[in-house]
N, C-alpha and C positions, 0 to 999 in steps of 0.2 A: 567655661571655666578653665584657666588657667592652674597648669600643675607645676606645686611649689616646689621648685630646688632642697634636693638634699641638705648638699652641704656642698663646702667652694671645691672641695676634691672632686668634684662629678665632672669638672671640665677637662680633669688629669686623666680620665678614663676614657679606653673606647668607644664609638659610638656604637649603636647595632648594626648602624650600616658598613661601618670600618669593619668590624668582625665579619659580616656576612661578605665584605669586600674580600677580605685579606686569611680568610679562613683555609683555603689554597695553599697560601702562599710562606705566610710563617709558618714555623716549627710549632708544636706543640708544647705549652707548657709543664715546669716538672710539675707533677703531681703521683701520690700512691698507686693510683691505676697502673696495674700494668699493662704492659703490650698487646698481648694475647687476649686482658678484658679488651681491653678500645675493638681488636680483629672479631671476637665473637661479637660484641654489643654492635658491631657496623654491621656485619654479618644477617643480625636479629634483624635491623633498620631497614637493612636491602629487601630482605625474605617478606616483609609485613609490606614493603611497599608495592612488590611485586605481586604478593595476594592480593592489593586492595585495587591496582589496575586489572588483573586481568579477571580473577575469581569473583572478585564481589566489584567489578566497574561500575557497577551502576550506580557507584559512589558519589562520582563526579561529572557522569553525563548525563543519563540518562532522570536524572535526580533534580535536576533543573529545571524541568519544565514544572514543577510545584510550583515555584515563586511568579510563576505567570501567570498563575491562578489567584486572586486575590485572597476570595473566598475560601479556598482549599489554604492556603497561605495561613489567612485568618486562624483558619478551624487547625489546624497542625499546632499554632504555637501554643493555642489555651490546649491543646492534651500534651502535648510535650507540657508545658507548664504545670498539668495535674501529676502527671507520673513523676516530677519534682518531688511532689507535695504527698503524692502516695508511699514515694522513698523516703521522703523527710521524716514524715509520720510514723512508721512501720521499722524505720530506723536499721534501713537495708543502702546498699550501695548506691551512690550516686553514679558511676558509669555505666551501671546499669542501661542508664536511662538513653547513652549516646547508643548504643545497639537497640534499645526499644524502637528511637527514633530513625534509625534504619529500617526497623521491621516496617515500618509503619509509611514510610514514605517508598518501600517496595508492593505493599498492599493499594496504596491508595494508584501508584502508576499501573500498576497490574488490572487497576480498575474490579479490585475486590471490592470496593466500599464508595459509594454514590451518594449517600442521603446522611444528614448531619448523626444520626442513631448509627448507621453501621461504620462510621468513622470515631464513634466509641467504641464499639464493637473492636473493629482493629485495635484502638489505641490499646485497649486493656486488653487482648491475646497478645500486642508486641511485647509490653511489658512483663508479661506472664512469661514470653516465648524469654525472653532478654534475662531474667530472674534465674531460670532455668540454666541457663549456658553460663553469663557471668558472674554467678552470687551462687552462696551457699545457702542460702534461705529463699523461701519463694511463699506467696500469699496462696494459701488456698483457694480453690476454684467457688466455691462454695460463699466466702468473704468477698471474692473478686464481682461476682455477680452482685452481693448488696451494693457495691459498690456502683455499681451501673445502672441503682435503684428502679430496678425492672427492666430497663431495656434492652436489657437477652438475656439469656440462659445458658446454665452451662454447656448446654448442645450447641450452642451458638460459638463457644468460643471455642468447642471442639473443632468445629467444621469449619472455622475461621483459620487456626490455627494450622490444620493439613493444608488451606488454601497457601497460607503464606509459606510453607514450606516447602510444598511442590512447588511454586513460583520461585524458590532460591536453591531448588535442588539439593536439597538437606546441607547448603553452604550457612551453617547456622553461628560464624565466628567472624564476623566482619571488622578488621583495625579500623578503631575509633578512637578520639582524641587521646581519652585516657589512656589507649593501651600504648601509644608512643608516649604519652609526657612519665608514665612509669618507666619507660626505658631509659628517657633523657634525665630523667629523677638520679638515676644509680651512676652517672658522670659526674656527681655532685663530690667534690674531693672530702676526703672521713674527716679532715680537720675540722670541717664548716661546721657551728654547735646544733644541735638540735630544733631551739628555738628556732634558729633559721629557714632547719626544714620545715615546722611546723607552719612559716610563712609563706613561705614558696606554695604549698600544699594550698593553703585559706584562699590565696592569690590565684593560683591558677585554677582552682574548682569557681571561682565567682567569672573568670571569665572563657572559662568552658563552657559553664551554663549559658552566657547570654550568646556563645557561639551557635547549641546546639537547639538554641531557641529559635535564631534568625535564618530564616531560610535562606538570608540572600548569602551565605558561608557554605550553603551546598556544594556550588561551584568548584569550592577550594578542596581539595587533596587532604585528609585527614592529619599527613606527618605535616603538612605546610601549616595548619592550623594550629598544630600543637608546639611547633616549634618558634611560630609568632606568639604563641601562649607565655612558652618559659621567658622568653626574653623579654617579653613587655613585663612580667613580673619581676626579672633582674632589674628592672630599670628602676622598678620601686623600694625595691630593697634599700638601705641606707648602708652607707662604709663601714659605719660601727657594726653594723649584723652582720657585714661579707666583706671582709679586707679586700681590697683591691688586687692582690697577689693571687688570691683563692678567687675572686671572680674572672679576674684573666685567663685561671685556667678552664674555669668551667665553660666560659664562653670559645674558647677557643678549641676545648672537645667537641663542646657541643656542635661546632660549627663543622668539625670536619667528619664526626658519624652520622651527622644528618646527610652529609653529600650534598651541600644545596645547589651546586651548579648552575642549572639553566633556570631554577628556578629560584634565583637571586629577585630576581623584579617581581615577580610575583610578592614574594615573599614580603619585600619593601611596602608594596602597594596592602597590601592583609594588614601589617602594620598602623600604616595609616589610618584604616579604614577598622579596623579593630578599635584607635583611637577615640574614633570619633561615635562608633554606639556607645564604649563605656562613656564618654563625656553624655552623651542623648540620653542616656537611660541613668544618668545621677550613679557611675557605678568608679566614680574615682575616687569621691568622699569616702565610704566603706574601705578602698584598697588601702586611702593613706592611715584611715584610721587604723586600722592591722599592723600597717608599716610603723608609722609614730610609736603606738604603744608600744612594740617590739623594740624599738630603739631606745625610748626611753627607760625600759628593764633593762639594757644593754650599758647602759649607758650608768646606771646605780649599781650594775655587779661592778661595772672597774672600779668607782669610786669608793665601792665595800673593798674592795679588793686593793685598790693604793692606800685606803684607812688602815687596814691591816698590813699592809707592809710598813707603812711607817710606823706603827706602834713596834713591830717586831723588832725594825732597827733601832728604835728607841729605847726598846729594850735589850738590846745585845748591847748598845752602847753606855746604859747605866752598870750592867753587869761587868764589860771591861774595865770600869775607875773605881768598883772594889777593890776593898784590898783586905787584906788579913787584918785581927787585933795587932798581932805583934808590928806590924807597917804602921798603923794606926799613932802606935804606943812611940815608936822613934819618930815618927811627923811631926809628936806632939814635945817631946822631948827637945825636939833641933829648936823647936819654933820659939824667940822671943816671949819673953813674961812683960 
């Protein structure tokens, strides 16, 4: 399925590859975000990357082995999909699922589960752990057991939880895709409309969910995954919702803070892979529906503003042409009968 171009101005904007290539060469565009905030956010991103590569090194190295087993990969995809379903039904935070998927992968790699029932127990326990650490609400243990349909008990969940915690050495806050996305969203210029923020949030959530479900993306670091998600989401946003000046400012700052460097080649490959995944799973159309609807709304708002402006200008003109009764009387006396 070919992606429909947004407008004629699209060719005038820098492509994603150009933004990545020139991130270190071009000066940052002017934006209300000051230098101190940029340095602070850059330091936060750096610490998150360092933490992910040292404390949570299992993120990218050992987890790759999961994709080699087709049966385990299928179980993992079904269980992560179930996590998203439970979180949506309970109106909980979706970013908790990314941490739950990490905990589940740890349980699989540490041979804490081997049968189908044990995988379901590990998934339920991982979701409960993620909600405790990444959300303000949790699912009660008795209700969680009911979701398991009698395959495990409350004691089984407690035992599995301690096994996973000990395997993690009590390191329970892995930097996920959503963690990096929240930091990158702070770089959006304040002049960008709230409706554009909502578009980016919806589109990034769709892409992040597909990456979390697919075990083929485990080999990529969460920082690179989130950067590719944000760049792809920007490519779907129309020029009416995000003017070119604000777009270039955000993209340049995003590339500078992300500190791509040697990862630029990996980023290009990941962006192409993500586009293929979105096309194969028919996610392009839902994304374009979201962006096109927002574009129509913004165009309607602009038209209404233009109409009001024209009305106000015409009212001012009429008011300027009005005269006092004395002027009208003098004009009538001068005019020939």
